[in-house]
All heavy atoms as a GROMACS GRO file, in nm:
protein
  424
    1MET      N    1   9.897   9.943   9.693
    1MET     CA    2   9.811  10.001   9.794
    1MET      C    3   9.672  10.031   9.737
    1MET      O    4   9.573  10.017   9.804
    1MET     CB    5   9.876  10.127   9.846
    1MET     CG    6   9.802  10.188   9.960
    1MET     SD    7   9.908  10.314  10.031
    1MET     CE    8   9.805  10.369  10.159
    2LEU      N    9   9.667  10.072   9.614
    2LEU     CA   10   9.538  10.103   9.554
    2LEU      C   11   9.476   9.984   9.482
    2LEU      O   12   9.368   9.995   9.428
    2LEU     CB   13   9.553  10.220   9.456
    2LEU     CG   14   9.600  10.350   9.518
    2LEU    CD1   15   9.622  10.454   9.409
    2LEU    CD2   16   9.503  10.401   9.621
    3GLY      N   17   9.544   9.872   9.482
    3GLY     CA   18   9.491   9.753   9.416
    3GLY      C   19   9.506   9.756   9.266
    3GLY      O   20   9.435   9.686   9.196
    4LEU      N   21   9.598   9.839   9.215
    4LEU     CA   22   9.612   9.852   9.071
    4LEU      C   23   9.673   9.729   9.005
    4LEU      O   24   9.658   9.710   8.885
    4LEU     CB   25   9.697   9.975   9.038
    4LEU     CG   26   9.639  10.108   9.087
    4LEU    CD1   27   9.735  10.221   9.054
    4LEU    CD2   28   9.503  10.134   9.028
    5TYR      N   29   9.742   9.648   9.081
    5TYR     CA   30   9.807   9.530   9.024
    5TYR      C   31   9.731   9.401   9.056
    5TYR      O   32   9.784   9.294   9.040
    5TYR     CB   33   9.951   9.520   9.075
    5TYR     CG   34  10.033   9.639   9.034
    5TYR    CD1   35  10.073   9.732   9.126
    5TYR    CD2   36  10.068   9.658   8.900
    5TYR    CE1   37  10.148   9.843   9.088
    5TYR    CE2   38  10.142   9.768   8.861
    5TYR     CZ   39  10.181   9.860   8.955
    5TYR     OH   40  10.253   9.970   8.917
    6GLN      N   41   9.608   9.414   9.099
    6GLN     CA   42   9.528   9.295   9.126
    6GLN      C   43   9.479   9.236   8.994
    6GLN      O   44   9.434   9.308   8.906
    6GLN     CB   45   9.405   9.331   9.212
    6GLN     CG   46   9.438   9.378   9.350
    6GLN     CD   47   9.315   9.424   9.425
    6GLN    OE1   48   9.208   9.442   9.368
    6GLN    NE2   49   9.329   9.443   9.554
    7PRO      N   50   9.486   9.104   8.980
    7PRO     CA   51   9.439   9.042   8.855
    7PRO      C   52   9.287   9.026   8.856
    7PRO      O   53   9.232   8.917   8.860
    7PRO     CB   54   9.511   8.906   8.856
    7PRO     CG   55   9.529   8.876   9.002
    7PRO     CD   56   9.550   9.009   9.069
    8VAL      N   57   9.217   9.139   8.851
    8VAL     CA   58   9.072   9.140   8.863
    8VAL      C   59   9.005   9.061   8.751
    8VAL      O   60   8.910   8.987   8.774
    8VAL     CB   61   9.019   9.285   8.866
    8VAL    CG1   62   8.869   9.290   8.869
    8VAL    CG2   63   9.076   9.359   8.985
    9GLU      N   64   9.056   9.077   8.631
    9GLU     CA   65   8.994   9.008   8.516
    9GLU      C   66   9.001   8.857   8.531
    9GLU      O   67   8.905   8.787   8.495
    9GLU     CB   68   9.061   9.052   8.386
    9GLU     CG   69   9.039   9.198   8.352
    9GLU     CD   70   9.132   9.293   8.428
    9GLU    OE1   71   9.234   9.247   8.484
    9GLU    OE2   72   9.103   9.413   8.431
   10LEU      N   73   9.111   8.806   8.583
   10LEU     CA   74   9.122   8.661   8.604
   10LEU      C   75   9.020   8.613   8.705
   10LEU      O   76   8.955   8.509   8.686
   10LEU     CB   77   9.263   8.625   8.651
   10LEU     CG   78   9.377   8.652   8.554
   10LEU    CD1   79   9.512   8.624   8.620
   10LEU    CD2   80   9.360   8.567   8.430
   11PHE      N   81   9.004   8.687   8.813
   11PHE     CA   82   8.906   8.652   8.915
   11PHE      C   83   8.764   8.655   8.857
   11PHE      O   84   8.685   8.562   8.878
   11PHE     CB   85   8.917   8.749   9.034
   11PHE     CG   86   8.814   8.726   9.140
   11PHE    CD1   87   8.832   8.626   9.234
   11PHE    CD2   88   8.698   8.802   9.145
   11PHE    CE1   89   8.738   8.604   9.333
   11PHE    CE2   90   8.604   8.780   9.243
   11PHE     CZ   91   8.624   8.681   9.337
   12GLU      N   92   8.733   8.761   8.784
   12GLU     CA   93   8.599   8.774   8.725
   12GLU      C   94   8.572   8.661   8.626
   12GLU      O   95   8.462   8.605   8.625
   12GLU     CB   96   8.585   8.908   8.655
   12GLU     CG   97   8.580   9.024   8.752
   12GLU     CD   98   8.581   9.159   8.683
   12GLU    OE1   99   8.608   9.166   8.561
   12GLU    OE2  100   8.557   9.259   8.752
   13ASP      N  101   8.670   8.628   8.543
   13ASP     CA  102   8.651   8.519   8.446
   13ASP      C  103   8.628   8.386   8.515
   13ASP      O  104   8.546   8.305   8.470
   13ASP     CB  105   8.774   8.507   8.355
   13ASP     CG  106   8.785   8.623   8.257
   13ASP    OD1  107   8.685   8.696   8.238
   13ASP    OD2  108   8.895   8.640   8.202
   14LYS      N  109   8.698   8.364   8.624
   14LYS     CA  110   8.688   8.235   8.693
   14LYS      C  111   8.558   8.220   8.770
   14LYS      O  112   8.500   8.111   8.775
   14LYS     CB  113   8.807   8.218   8.787
   14LYS     CG  114   8.813   8.083   8.854
   14LYS     CD  115   8.941   8.063   8.930
   14LYS     CE  116   8.947   7.924   8.990
   14LYS     NZ  117   9.074   7.898   9.056
   15TYR      N  118   8.508   8.327   8.830
   15TYR     CA  119   8.395   8.316   8.921
   15TYR      C  120   8.266   8.384   8.875
   15TYR      O  121   8.171   8.392   8.951
   15TYR     CB  122   8.435   8.371   9.058
   15TYR     CG  123   8.540   8.287   9.126
   15TYR    CD1  124   8.672   8.329   9.133
   15TYR    CD2  125   8.508   8.164   9.182
   15TYR    CE1  126   8.769   8.251   9.194
   15TYR    CE2  127   8.604   8.086   9.243
   15TYR     CZ  128   8.734   8.130   9.248
   15TYR     OH  129   8.829   8.052   9.309
   16HIS      N  130   8.258   8.429   8.751
   16HIS     CA  131   8.137   8.500   8.709
   16HIS      C  132   8.013   8.410   8.707
   16HIS      O  133   7.902   8.459   8.716
   16HIS     CB  134   8.158   8.570   8.575
   16HIS     CG  135   8.156   8.479   8.457
   16HIS    ND1  136   8.266   8.408   8.416
   16HIS    CD2  137   8.056   8.447   8.371
   16HIS    CE1  138   8.234   8.337   8.311
   16HIS    NE2  139   8.108   8.358   8.281
   17ASN      N  140   8.031   8.279   8.698
   17ASN     CA  141   7.917   8.186   8.701
   17ASN      C  142   7.897   8.121   8.838
   17ASN      O  143   7.815   8.030   8.850
   17ASN     CB  144   7.936   8.077   8.596
   17ASN     CG  145   7.916   8.129   8.456
   17ASN    OD1  146   7.834   8.217   8.434
   17ASN    ND2  147   7.993   8.078   8.362
   18HIS      N  148   7.967   8.167   8.938
   18HIS     CA  149   7.954   8.110   9.072
   18HIS      C  150   7.812   8.134   9.123
   18HIS      O  151   7.756   8.244   9.107
   18HIS     CB  152   8.056   8.177   9.166
   18HIS     CG  153   8.066   8.110   9.298
   18HIS    ND1  154   7.980   8.140   9.402
   18HIS    CD2  155   8.151   8.016   9.343
   18HIS    CE1  156   8.013   8.066   9.507
   18HIS    NE2  157   8.117   7.990   9.473
   19PRO      N  158   7.749   8.033   9.185
   19PRO     CA  159   7.610   8.047   9.227
   19PRO      C  160   7.587   8.150   9.338
   19PRO      O  161   7.478   8.206   9.349
   19PRO     CB  162   7.572   7.907   9.275
   19PRO     CG  163   7.700   7.839   9.303
   19PRO     CD  164   7.802   7.900   9.212
   20VAL      N  165   7.687   8.179   9.418
   20VAL     CA  166   7.668   8.272   9.528
   20VAL      C  167   7.715   8.413   9.494
   20VAL      O  168   7.643   8.510   9.517
   20VAL     CB  169   7.741   8.221   9.656
   20VAL    CG1  170   7.729   8.320   9.769
   20VAL    CG2  171   7.686   8.086   9.698
   21ILE      N  172   7.834   8.426   9.437
   21ILE     CA  173   7.889   8.559   9.414
   21ILE      C  174   7.889   8.603   9.267
   21ILE      O  175   7.929   8.714   9.236
   21ILE     CB  176   8.033   8.570   9.471
   21ILE    CG1  177   8.127   8.472   9.401
   21ILE    CG2  178   8.033   8.553   9.620
   21ILE    CD1  179   8.273   8.492   9.436
   22GLY      N  180   7.842   8.518   9.179
   22GLY     CA  181   7.844   8.550   9.036
   22GLY      C  182   7.766   8.676   9.002
   22GLY      O  183   7.810   8.758   8.922
   23ASN      N  184   7.649   8.693   9.061
   23ASN     CA  185   7.567   8.811   9.033
   23ASN      C  186   7.636   8.938   9.082
   23ASN      O  187   7.636   9.039   9.013
   23ASN     CB  188   7.430   8.794   9.100
   23ASN     CG  189   7.334   8.903   9.059
   23ASN    OD1  190   7.340   8.951   8.947
   23ASN    ND2  191   7.246   8.940   9.149
   24LEU      N  192   7.695   8.932   9.198
   24LEU     CA  193   7.768   9.046   9.252
   24LEU      C  194   7.885   9.084   9.162
   24LEU      O  195   7.908   9.202   9.135
   24LEU     CB  196   7.817   9.016   9.393
   24LEU     CG  197   7.900   9.124   9.461
   24LEU    CD1  198   7.815   9.249   9.483
   24LEU    CD2  199   7.955   9.074   9.592
   25ILE      N  200   7.958   8.985   9.116
   25ILE     CA  201   8.072   9.010   9.028
   25ILE      C  202   8.027   9.076   8.898
   25ILE      O  203   8.089   9.171   8.851
   25ILE     CB  204   8.150   8.880   9.000
   25ILE    CG1  205   8.219   8.833   9.128
   25ILE    CG2  206   8.249   8.898   8.887
   25ILE    CD1  207   8.280   8.696   9.117
   26SER      N  208   7.918   9.031   8.842
   26SER     CA  209   7.871   9.089   8.716
   26SER      C  210   7.825   9.233   8.735
   26SER      O  211   7.837   9.315   8.644
   26SER     CB  212   7.760   9.004   8.655
   26SER     OG  213   7.646   9.006   8.738
   27ARG      N  214   7.773   9.269   8.853
   27ARG     CA  215   7.730   9.406   8.879
   27ARG      C  216   7.845   9.498   8.916
   27ARG      O  217   7.833   9.620   8.903
   27ARG     CB  218   7.626   9.409   8.991
   27ARG     CG  219   7.492   9.351   8.949
   27ARG     CD  220   7.387   9.367   9.056
   27ARG     NE  221   7.412   9.267   9.161
   27ARG     CZ  222   7.408   9.291   9.290
   27ARG    NH1  223   7.380   9.410   9.335
   27ARG    NH2  224   7.434   9.195   9.377
   28GLN      N  225   7.957   9.442   8.961
   28GLN     CA  226   8.070   9.523   9.009
   28GLN      C  227   8.198   9.496   8.928
   28GLN      O  228   8.306   9.496   8.983
   28GLN     CB  229   8.098   9.491   9.157
   28GLN     CG  230   7.984   9.515   9.250
   28GLN     CD  231   7.956   9.663   9.270
   28GLN    OE1  232   8.044   9.746   9.261
   28GLN    NE2  233   7.830   9.694   9.295
   29GLN      N  234   8.186   9.475   8.799
   29GLN     CA  235   8.302   9.441   8.718
   29GLN      C  236   8.408   9.551   8.726
   29GLN      O  237   8.377   9.669   8.722
   29GLN     CB  238   8.262   9.420   8.573
   29GLN     CG  239   8.191   9.290   8.552
   29GLN     CD  240   8.164   9.264   8.405
   29GLN    OE1  241   8.167   9.353   8.322
   29GLN    NE2  242   8.135   9.138   8.374
   30GLY      N  243   8.532   9.507   8.738
   30GLY     CA  244   8.644   9.600   8.744
   30GLY      C  245   8.673   9.658   8.881
   30GLY      O  246   8.768   9.733   8.897
   31LEU      N  247   8.592   9.624   8.979
   31LEU     CA  248   8.612   9.676   9.114
   31LEU      C  249   8.742   9.623   9.171
   31LEU      O  250   8.771   9.504   9.165
   31LEU     CB  251   8.496   9.636   9.204
   31LEU     CG  252   8.503   9.686   9.348
   31LEU    CD1  253   8.486   9.838   9.351
   31LEU    CD2  254   8.396   9.620   9.432
   32ARG      N  255   8.821   9.711   9.227
   32ARG     CA  256   8.946   9.672   9.292
   32ARG      C  257   8.934   9.701   9.441
   32ARG      O  258   8.880   9.802   9.481
   32ARG     CB  259   9.063   9.749   9.232
   32ARG     CG  260   9.098   9.697   9.094
   32ARG     CD  261   9.201   9.783   9.027
   32ARG     NE  262   9.268   9.717   8.917
   32ARG     CZ  263   9.213   9.685   8.803
   32ARG    NH1  264   9.088   9.709   8.782
   32ARG    NH2  265   9.283   9.626   8.708
   33VAL      N  266   8.987   9.612   9.521
   33VAL     CA  267   8.980   9.624   9.665
   33VAL      C  268   9.099   9.705   9.714
   33VAL      O  269   9.214   9.676   9.680
   33VAL     CB  270   8.978   9.485   9.732
   33VAL    CG1  271   8.977   9.497   9.882
   33VAL    CG2  272   8.859   9.406   9.682
   34TYR      N  273   9.071   9.808   9.792
   34TYR     CA  274   9.177   9.890   9.851
   34TYR      C  275   9.264   9.803   9.940
   34TYR      O  276   9.213   9.723  10.017
   34TYR     CB  277   9.115  10.003   9.932
   34TYR     CG  278   9.214  10.084  10.011
   34TYR    CD1  279   9.294  10.177   9.948
   34TYR    CD2  280   9.227  10.066  10.147
   34TYR    CE1  281   9.385  10.252  10.020
   34TYR    CE2  282   9.319  10.140  10.220
   34TYR     CZ  283   9.397  10.233  10.156
   34TYR     OH  284   9.488  10.306  10.227
   35GLN      N  285   9.394   9.818   9.929
   35GLN     CA  286   9.486   9.739  10.009
   35GLN      C  287   9.575   9.833  10.089
   35GLN      O  288   9.635   9.925  10.034
   35GLN     CB  289   9.575   9.653   9.919
   35GLN     CG  290   9.500   9.550   9.842
   35GLN     CD  291   9.593   9.478   9.745
   35GLN    OE1  292   9.674   9.539   9.678
   35GLN    NE2  293   9.580   9.348   9.739
   36ALA      N  294   9.582   9.809  10.218
   36ALA     CA  295   9.672   9.886  10.304
   36ALA      C  296   9.732   9.792  10.407
   36ALA      O  297   9.660   9.716  10.471
   36ALA     CB  298   9.598   9.999  10.372
   37ALA      N  299   9.861   9.798  10.421
   37ALA     CA  300   9.929   9.712  10.518
   37ALA      C  301   9.961   9.793  10.642
   37ALA      O  302   9.989   9.912  10.635
   37ALA     CB  303  10.058   9.658  10.457
   38THR      N  304   9.957   9.726  10.754
   38THR     CA  305  10.003   9.790  10.877
   38THR      C  306  10.155   9.790  10.877
   38THR      O  307  10.219   9.721  10.798
   38THR     CB  308   9.951   9.715  11.001
   38THR    OG1  309  10.012   9.585  11.002
   38THR    CG2  310   9.800   9.703  11.001
   39ALA      N  311  10.212   9.868  10.967
   39ALA     CA  312  10.359   9.872  10.978
   39ALA      C  313  10.413   9.733  11.011
   39ALA      O  314  10.516   9.691  10.956
   39ALA     CB  315  10.401   9.973  11.083
   40PHE      N  316  10.345   9.660  11.097
   40PHE     CA  317  10.388   9.525  11.133
   40PHE      C  318  10.390   9.434  11.011
   40PHE      O  319  10.485   9.360  10.988
   40PHE     CB  320  10.298   9.467  11.242
   40PHE     CG  321  10.329   9.324  11.275
   40PHE    CD1  322  10.439   9.292  11.354
   40PHE    CD2  323  10.251   9.221  11.226
   40PHE    CE1  324  10.469   9.160  11.383
   40PHE    CE2  325  10.280   9.089  11.254
   40PHE     CZ  326  10.390   9.059  11.334
   41GLU      N  327  10.284   9.439  10.930
   41GLU     CA  328  10.278   9.356  10.810
   41GLU      C  329  10.389   9.392  10.712
   41GLU      O  330  10.450   9.304  10.651
   41GLU     CB  331  10.142   9.371  10.742
   41GLU     CG  332  10.029   9.310  10.821
   41GLU     CD  333   9.893   9.345  10.765
   41GLU    OE1  334   9.875   9.458  10.718
   41GLU    OE2  335   9.806   9.258  10.768
   42ALA      N  336  10.418   9.521  10.697
   42ALA     CA  337  10.524   9.564  10.606
   42ALA      C  338  10.660   9.512  10.651
   42ALA      O  339  10.740   9.464  10.570
   42ALA     CB  340  10.526   9.716  10.597
   43ILE      N  341  10.686   9.520  10.780
   43ILE     CA  342  10.814   9.473  10.834
   43ILE      C  343  10.828   9.322  10.818
   43ILE      O  344  10.930   9.272  10.772
   43ILE     CB  345  10.831   9.515  10.981
   43ILE    CG1  346  10.847   9.667  10.988
   43ILE    CG2  347  10.949   9.445  11.046
   43ILE    CD1  348  10.837   9.722  11.127
   44THR      N  349  10.724   9.248  10.856
   44THR     CA  350  10.733   9.102  10.847
   44THR      C  351  10.740   9.057  10.702
   44THR      O  352  10.813   8.963  10.670
   44THR     CB  353  10.615   9.034  10.917
   44THR    OG1  354  10.492   9.084  10.865
   44THR    CG2  355  10.620   9.058  11.067
   45TRP      N  356  10.666   9.122  10.610
   45TRP     CA  357  10.673   9.084  10.469
   45TRP      C  358  10.811   9.116  10.413
   45TRP      O  359  10.867   9.037  10.337
   45TRP     CB  360  10.564   9.157  10.390
   45TRP     CG  361  10.561   9.116  10.247
   45TRP    CD1  362  10.590   9.194  10.141
   45TRP    CD2  363  10.527   8.988  10.193
   45TRP    NE1  364  10.578   9.124  10.024
   45TRP    CE2  365  10.538   8.997  10.053
   45TRP    CE3  366  10.488   8.868  10.249
   45TRP    CZ2  367  10.512   8.890   9.969
   45TRP    CZ3  368  10.463   8.760  10.166
   45TRP    CH2  369  10.474   8.772  10.027
   46GLY      N  370  10.867   9.228  10.452
   46GLY     CA  371  11.002   9.264  10.407
   46GLY      C  372  11.105   9.165  10.456
   46GLY      O  373  11.195   9.124  10.382
   47ASN      N  374  11.092   9.121  10.581
   47ASN     CA  375  11.185   9.022  10.635
   47ASN      C  376  11.168   8.888  10.565
   47ASN      O  377  11.265   8.818  10.537
   47ASN     CB  378  11.165   9.005  10.785
   47ASN     CG  379  11.218   9.122  10.864
   47ASN    OD1  380  11.303   9.196  10.816
   47ASN    ND2  381  11.165   9.140  10.983
   48TYR      N  382  11.046   8.850  10.536
   48TYR     CA  383  11.020   8.723  10.468
   48TYR      C  384  11.083   8.725  10.328
   48TYR      O  385  11.149   8.631  10.287
   48TYR     CB  386  10.868   8.699  10.457
   48TYR     CG  387  10.833   8.584  10.369
   48TYR    CD1  388  10.846   8.453  10.417
   48TYR    CD2  389  10.788   8.601  10.239
   48TYR    CE1  390  10.816   8.344  10.338
   48TYR    CE2  391  10.758   8.493  10.159
   48TYR     CZ  392  10.772   8.366  10.208
   48TYR     OH  393  10.742   8.259  10.128
   49ARG      N  394  11.062   8.833  10.255
   49ARG     CA  395  11.116   8.840  10.119
   49ARG      C  396  11.268   8.844  10.120
   49ARG      O  397  11.331   8.793  10.029
   49ARG     CB  398  11.059   8.963  10.048
   49ARG     CG  399  10.911   8.944  10.018
   49ARG     CD  400  10.861   9.054   9.931
   49ARG     NE  401  10.936   9.062   9.808
   49ARG     CZ  402  10.884   9.049   9.688
   49ARG    NH1  403  10.758   9.026   9.674
   49ARG    NH2  404  10.958   9.062   9.580
   50ALA      N  405  11.327   8.903  10.223
   50ALA     CA  406  11.473   8.912  10.230
   50ALA      C  407  11.536   8.776  10.258
   50ALA      O  408  11.648   8.749  10.218
   50ALA     CB  409  11.514   9.011  10.339
   51THR      N  410  11.463   8.687  10.324
   51THR     CA  411  11.518   8.556  10.359
   51THR      C  412  11.484   8.449  10.256
   51THR      O  413  11.537   8.339  10.264
   51THR     CB  414  11.468   8.510  10.497
   51THR    OG1  415  11.326   8.501  10.497
   51THR    CG2  416  11.516   8.607  10.605
   52ASN      N  417  11.398   8.476  10.163
   52ASN     CA  418  11.357   8.376  10.062
   52ASN      C  419  11.394   8.416   9.924
   52ASN      O  420  11.414   8.508   9.873
   52ASN     CB  421  11.207   8.348  10.068
   52ASN     CG  422  11.173   8.273  10.193
   52ASN    OD1  423  11.247   8.189  10.238
   52ASN    ND2  424  11.058   8.307  10.251
   0.00000   0.00000   0.00000
């Protein structure tokens, strides 16, 4: 939910030289995006994981 398990370093390493977002990434290193699922998303994701 807090984005603590996001592989931020991998993303930054891959895209730090990108012509459009590279500058933004270098200024915001380590930033994690807040993640929150709706009840519907939680139910459907739980059902998907249970069947696979």
